[in-house]
C-alpha positions as CSV (number, residue, x, y, z in Angstrom):
1,M,43.2,23.8,-30.1
2,N,43.8,21.3,-32.7
3,F,41.9,23.6,-35.4
4,S,44.0,26.7,-34.5
5,L,47.2,24.6,-34.8
6,A,46.3,23.0,-38.3
7,F,45.2,26.8,-39.1
8,F,48.3,28.0,-38.8
9,C,50.3,24.9,-40.1
10,A,48.3,25.6,-43.4
11,C,48.9,29.6,-43.3
12,G,52.3,29.4,-43.5
13,D,55.9,27.5,-43.4
14,V,56.8,26.4,-40.0
15,V,59.9,27.7,-38.5
16,T,62.0,25.8,-36.1
17,T,64.6,27.4,-34.2
18,E,67.5,25.3,-32.1
19,P,68.1,25.8,-28.7
20,N,71.4,27.6,-28.0
21,Y,72.8,25.0,-26.5
22,Y,72.9,22.9,-30.0
23,K,75.5,25.6,-31.1
24,C,77.9,25.1,-28.3
25,S,81.1,24.0,-29.2
26,D,80.6,21.0,-26.9
27,N,77.2,19.8,-26.4
28,S,77.7,17.2,-23.8
29,K,77.5,17.5,-20.3
30,I,79.2,17.5,-17.5
31,S,81.3,14.1,-17.0
32,G,84.4,13.2,-15.2
33,Y,84.9,13.6,-11.5
34,A,81.9,16.1,-10.8
35,A,79.6,14.0,-12.3
36,E,80.7,10.7,-10.7
37,F,81.8,12.3,-7.4
38,G,79.5,10.1,-4.6
39,N,77.7,8.2,-7.6
40,Y,74.6,10.2,-6.4
41,K,71.0,9.4,-8.0
42,V,68.0,10.9,-6.9
43,G,66.2,8.6,-4.1
44,K,69.9,6.9,-2.9
45,A,70.0,6.9,0.3
46,I,73.5,7.8,2.5
47,P,73.8,6.6,6.2
48,Y,75.5,8.8,8.4
49,K,75.7,9.1,12.2
50,H,75.9,12.1,14.3
51,S,79.0,12.5,17.0
52,D,76.2,12.6,19.6
53,G,75.5,9.3,18.3
54,Y,72.0,9.6,16.5
55,Q,71.9,7.7,12.9
56,F,70.0,9.3,9.9
57,S,70.2,9.0,6.1
58,L,71.0,11.5,3.7
59,A,68.9,11.2,0.9
60,V,69.5,12.4,-3.1
61,I,66.4,14.8,-3.6
62,D,67.9,16.1,-6.9
63,R,70.3,16.0,-9.7
64,D,70.1,17.8,-12.4
65,N,73.0,18.1,-15.2
66,Y,72.0,20.5,-18.1
67,I,73.4,23.3,-20.6
68,D,72.1,26.8,-20.7
69,D,71.4,29.2,-22.9
70,V,74.9,31.0,-22.7
71,C,76.8,27.4,-23.3
72,T,77.6,26.7,-19.8
73,K,77.8,23.6,-18.2
74,H,76.0,23.0,-14.7
75,L,75.5,20.1,-12.7
76,N,73.6,20.4,-9.1
77,T,72.9,18.0,-6.6
78,I,70.8,18.4,-3.7
79,L,71.3,15.6,-0.6
80,E,68.8,16.1,2.2
81,S,67.8,14.5,5.7
82,A,64.0,14.1,6.9
83,Y,64.9,14.8,10.8
84,P,67.2,16.3,12.2
85,I,66.9,18.5,9.2
86,Y,69.8,18.9,7.3
87,S,70.5,19.8,3.7
88,I,73.6,19.7,1.6
89,S,74.2,21.3,-1.7
90,L,77.0,20.0,-4.3
91,S,77.5,22.6,-7.3
92,I,79.9,23.2,-10.5
93,E,79.5,24.9,-13.4
94,T,81.9,25.5,-16.7
95,T,82.0,26.8,-19.8
96,T,82.0,24.4,-22.8
97,F,85.0,26.5,-24.5
98,Y,88.1,24.8,-24.1
99,Y,87.0,22.3,-22.2
100,N,89.2,19.8,-22.7
101,E,90.4,16.3,-20.2
102,Q,93.0,18.2,-18.1
103,D,89.7,20.9,-17.3
104,K,88.0,17.4,-15.9
105,L,90.8,16.7,-13.9
106,N,90.9,20.1,-12.1
107,Q,86.9,20.6,-11.6
108,T,86.0,21.8,-8.5
109,I,82.6,21.2,-6.6
110,T,80.9,23.6,-4.4
111,A,79.7,22.4,-1.4
112,E,77.3,24.1,1.3
113,F,76.3,22.5,4.6
114,G,74.2,25.5,6.5
115,Q,76.5,28.2,6.9
116,Y,79.6,26.4,5.5
117,V,81.2,26.5,2.1
118,F,83.7,23.9,0.7
119,S,85.4,23.6,-2.4
120,L,86.1,19.7,-3.5
121,R,89.4,19.6,-6.1
122,N,89.6,16.4,-7.6
123,P,91.5,13.7,-5.2
124,E,93.7,12.5,-8.1
125,S,94.9,15.9,-9.0
126,L,95.9,16.6,-5.0
127,K,97.5,12.5,-5.2
128,S,99.8,13.7,-8.5
129,A,100.7,17.4,-7.1
130,H,101.5,15.9,-3.1
131,D,98.7,18.1,-1.9
132,S,98.8,17.8,1.9
133,S,94.9,17.9,1.2
134,Y,95.2,14.5,0.1
135,I,94.9,11.8,2.7
136,E,96.0,7.7,1.4
137,K,93.7,6.3,4.1
138,M,91.4,6.9,6.9
139,E,88.8,5.1,8.8
140,I,85.4,6.2,9.8
141,N,82.7,4.5,11.9
142,G,84.7,1.3,11.4
143,V,85.7,1.3,8.0
144,T,88.5,2.3,5.7
145,Y,88.4,4.4,3.0
146,T,91.5,5.3,0.6
147,D,92.2,8.5,-1.7
148,V,90.3,10.5,0.8
149,A,90.9,14.3,0.6
150,V,89.8,17.0,3.0
151,A,88.3,20.6,2.1
152,K,88.9,23.7,4.8
153,G,85.5,25.2,5.1
154,R,84.6,28.6,5.3
155,K,81.4,29.9,6.2
156,Y,78.7,33.0,5.1
157,E,79.2,36.5,7.6
158,Q,76.0,36.1,8.8
159,S,74.7,32.7,10.1
160,Y,71.9,32.2,7.7
161,K,72.4,32.7,3.6
162,N,70.2,35.0,1.8
163,D,70.5,35.1,-1.8
164,Y,72.5,38.2,-1.7
165,Q,74.7,37.1,0.6
166,T,78.6,36.1,-0.9
167,N,80.8,37.1,1.2
168,T,82.7,34.1,3.5
169,V,85.3,33.9,6.6
170,E,87.9,31.5,7.2
171,S,85.9,29.1,9.3
172,S,88.2,25.5,11.0
173,A,84.8,23.4,9.5
174,R,86.7,20.7,7.3
175,L,84.8,18.4,4.9
176,Y,86.3,15.0,4.2
177,Y,85.4,13.5,0.6
178,Q,86.2,10.8,-1.5
179,T,85.5,10.5,-5.4
180,K,83.8,7.1,-5.1
181,K,81.5,7.7,-1.7
182,G,81.3,11.4,-2.0
183,I,80.9,13.6,1.2
184,L,82.5,11.4,4.0
185,K,82.4,13.5,7.3
186,I,81.7,17.4,8.1
187,E,83.3,18.6,11.4
188,M,81.5,21.6,12.6
189,E,83.6,24.6,14.2
190,D,81.8,23.7,17.6
191,G,83.9,19.9,16.8
192,S,80.7,18.3,16.5
193,Y,80.4,16.4,13.0
194,I,78.1,13.9,10.9
195,A,80.2,11.0,9.2
196,I,79.0,8.3,7.0
197,N,78.2,5.2,8.5
198,E,78.7,2.2,6.6
199,E,80.2,-0.4,8.9
200,D,76.7,-2.8,9.1
201,D,75.7,-2.2,5.6
């Protein structure tokens, strides 16, 4: 293998091509609200409690912040628990073009939890707009959180989403969140919920 490499190098000029993302107008990765959300890092475990009383942890098992070949920025994060089996997917994508400070404020994270889909807007933008989705403070499992926002849920038309299913309908599910701590509470349609449980931390 080394011989072949030397042979090719000796016979012709080495041509290198830059990956497309070097040619983008802005080749920095996603930052601001979306990157700061939850302070999620691979390996981090967050304690939660179900409305039925049992406790579990959601662990950050994947986090990928990258720019693709067509200059689109992506930030994907996966949270999972071993038992009960829960999985939450957080994703955002944006073009590099016309990307400025106001765009960072207006970033929206898409959260998927089972059949539910939520759009998580920046609490700071909701606060400045006096939006009813902004909650100044709320208590969850004995801890008070400030600058909280709530997102109304939608759900896939079929209970189990497949790669081709994109249609959603309205849902009574709600997701409460904060930039610093990320997902605080998810209320399902049946009245059950999971909530962050930092009281003993």
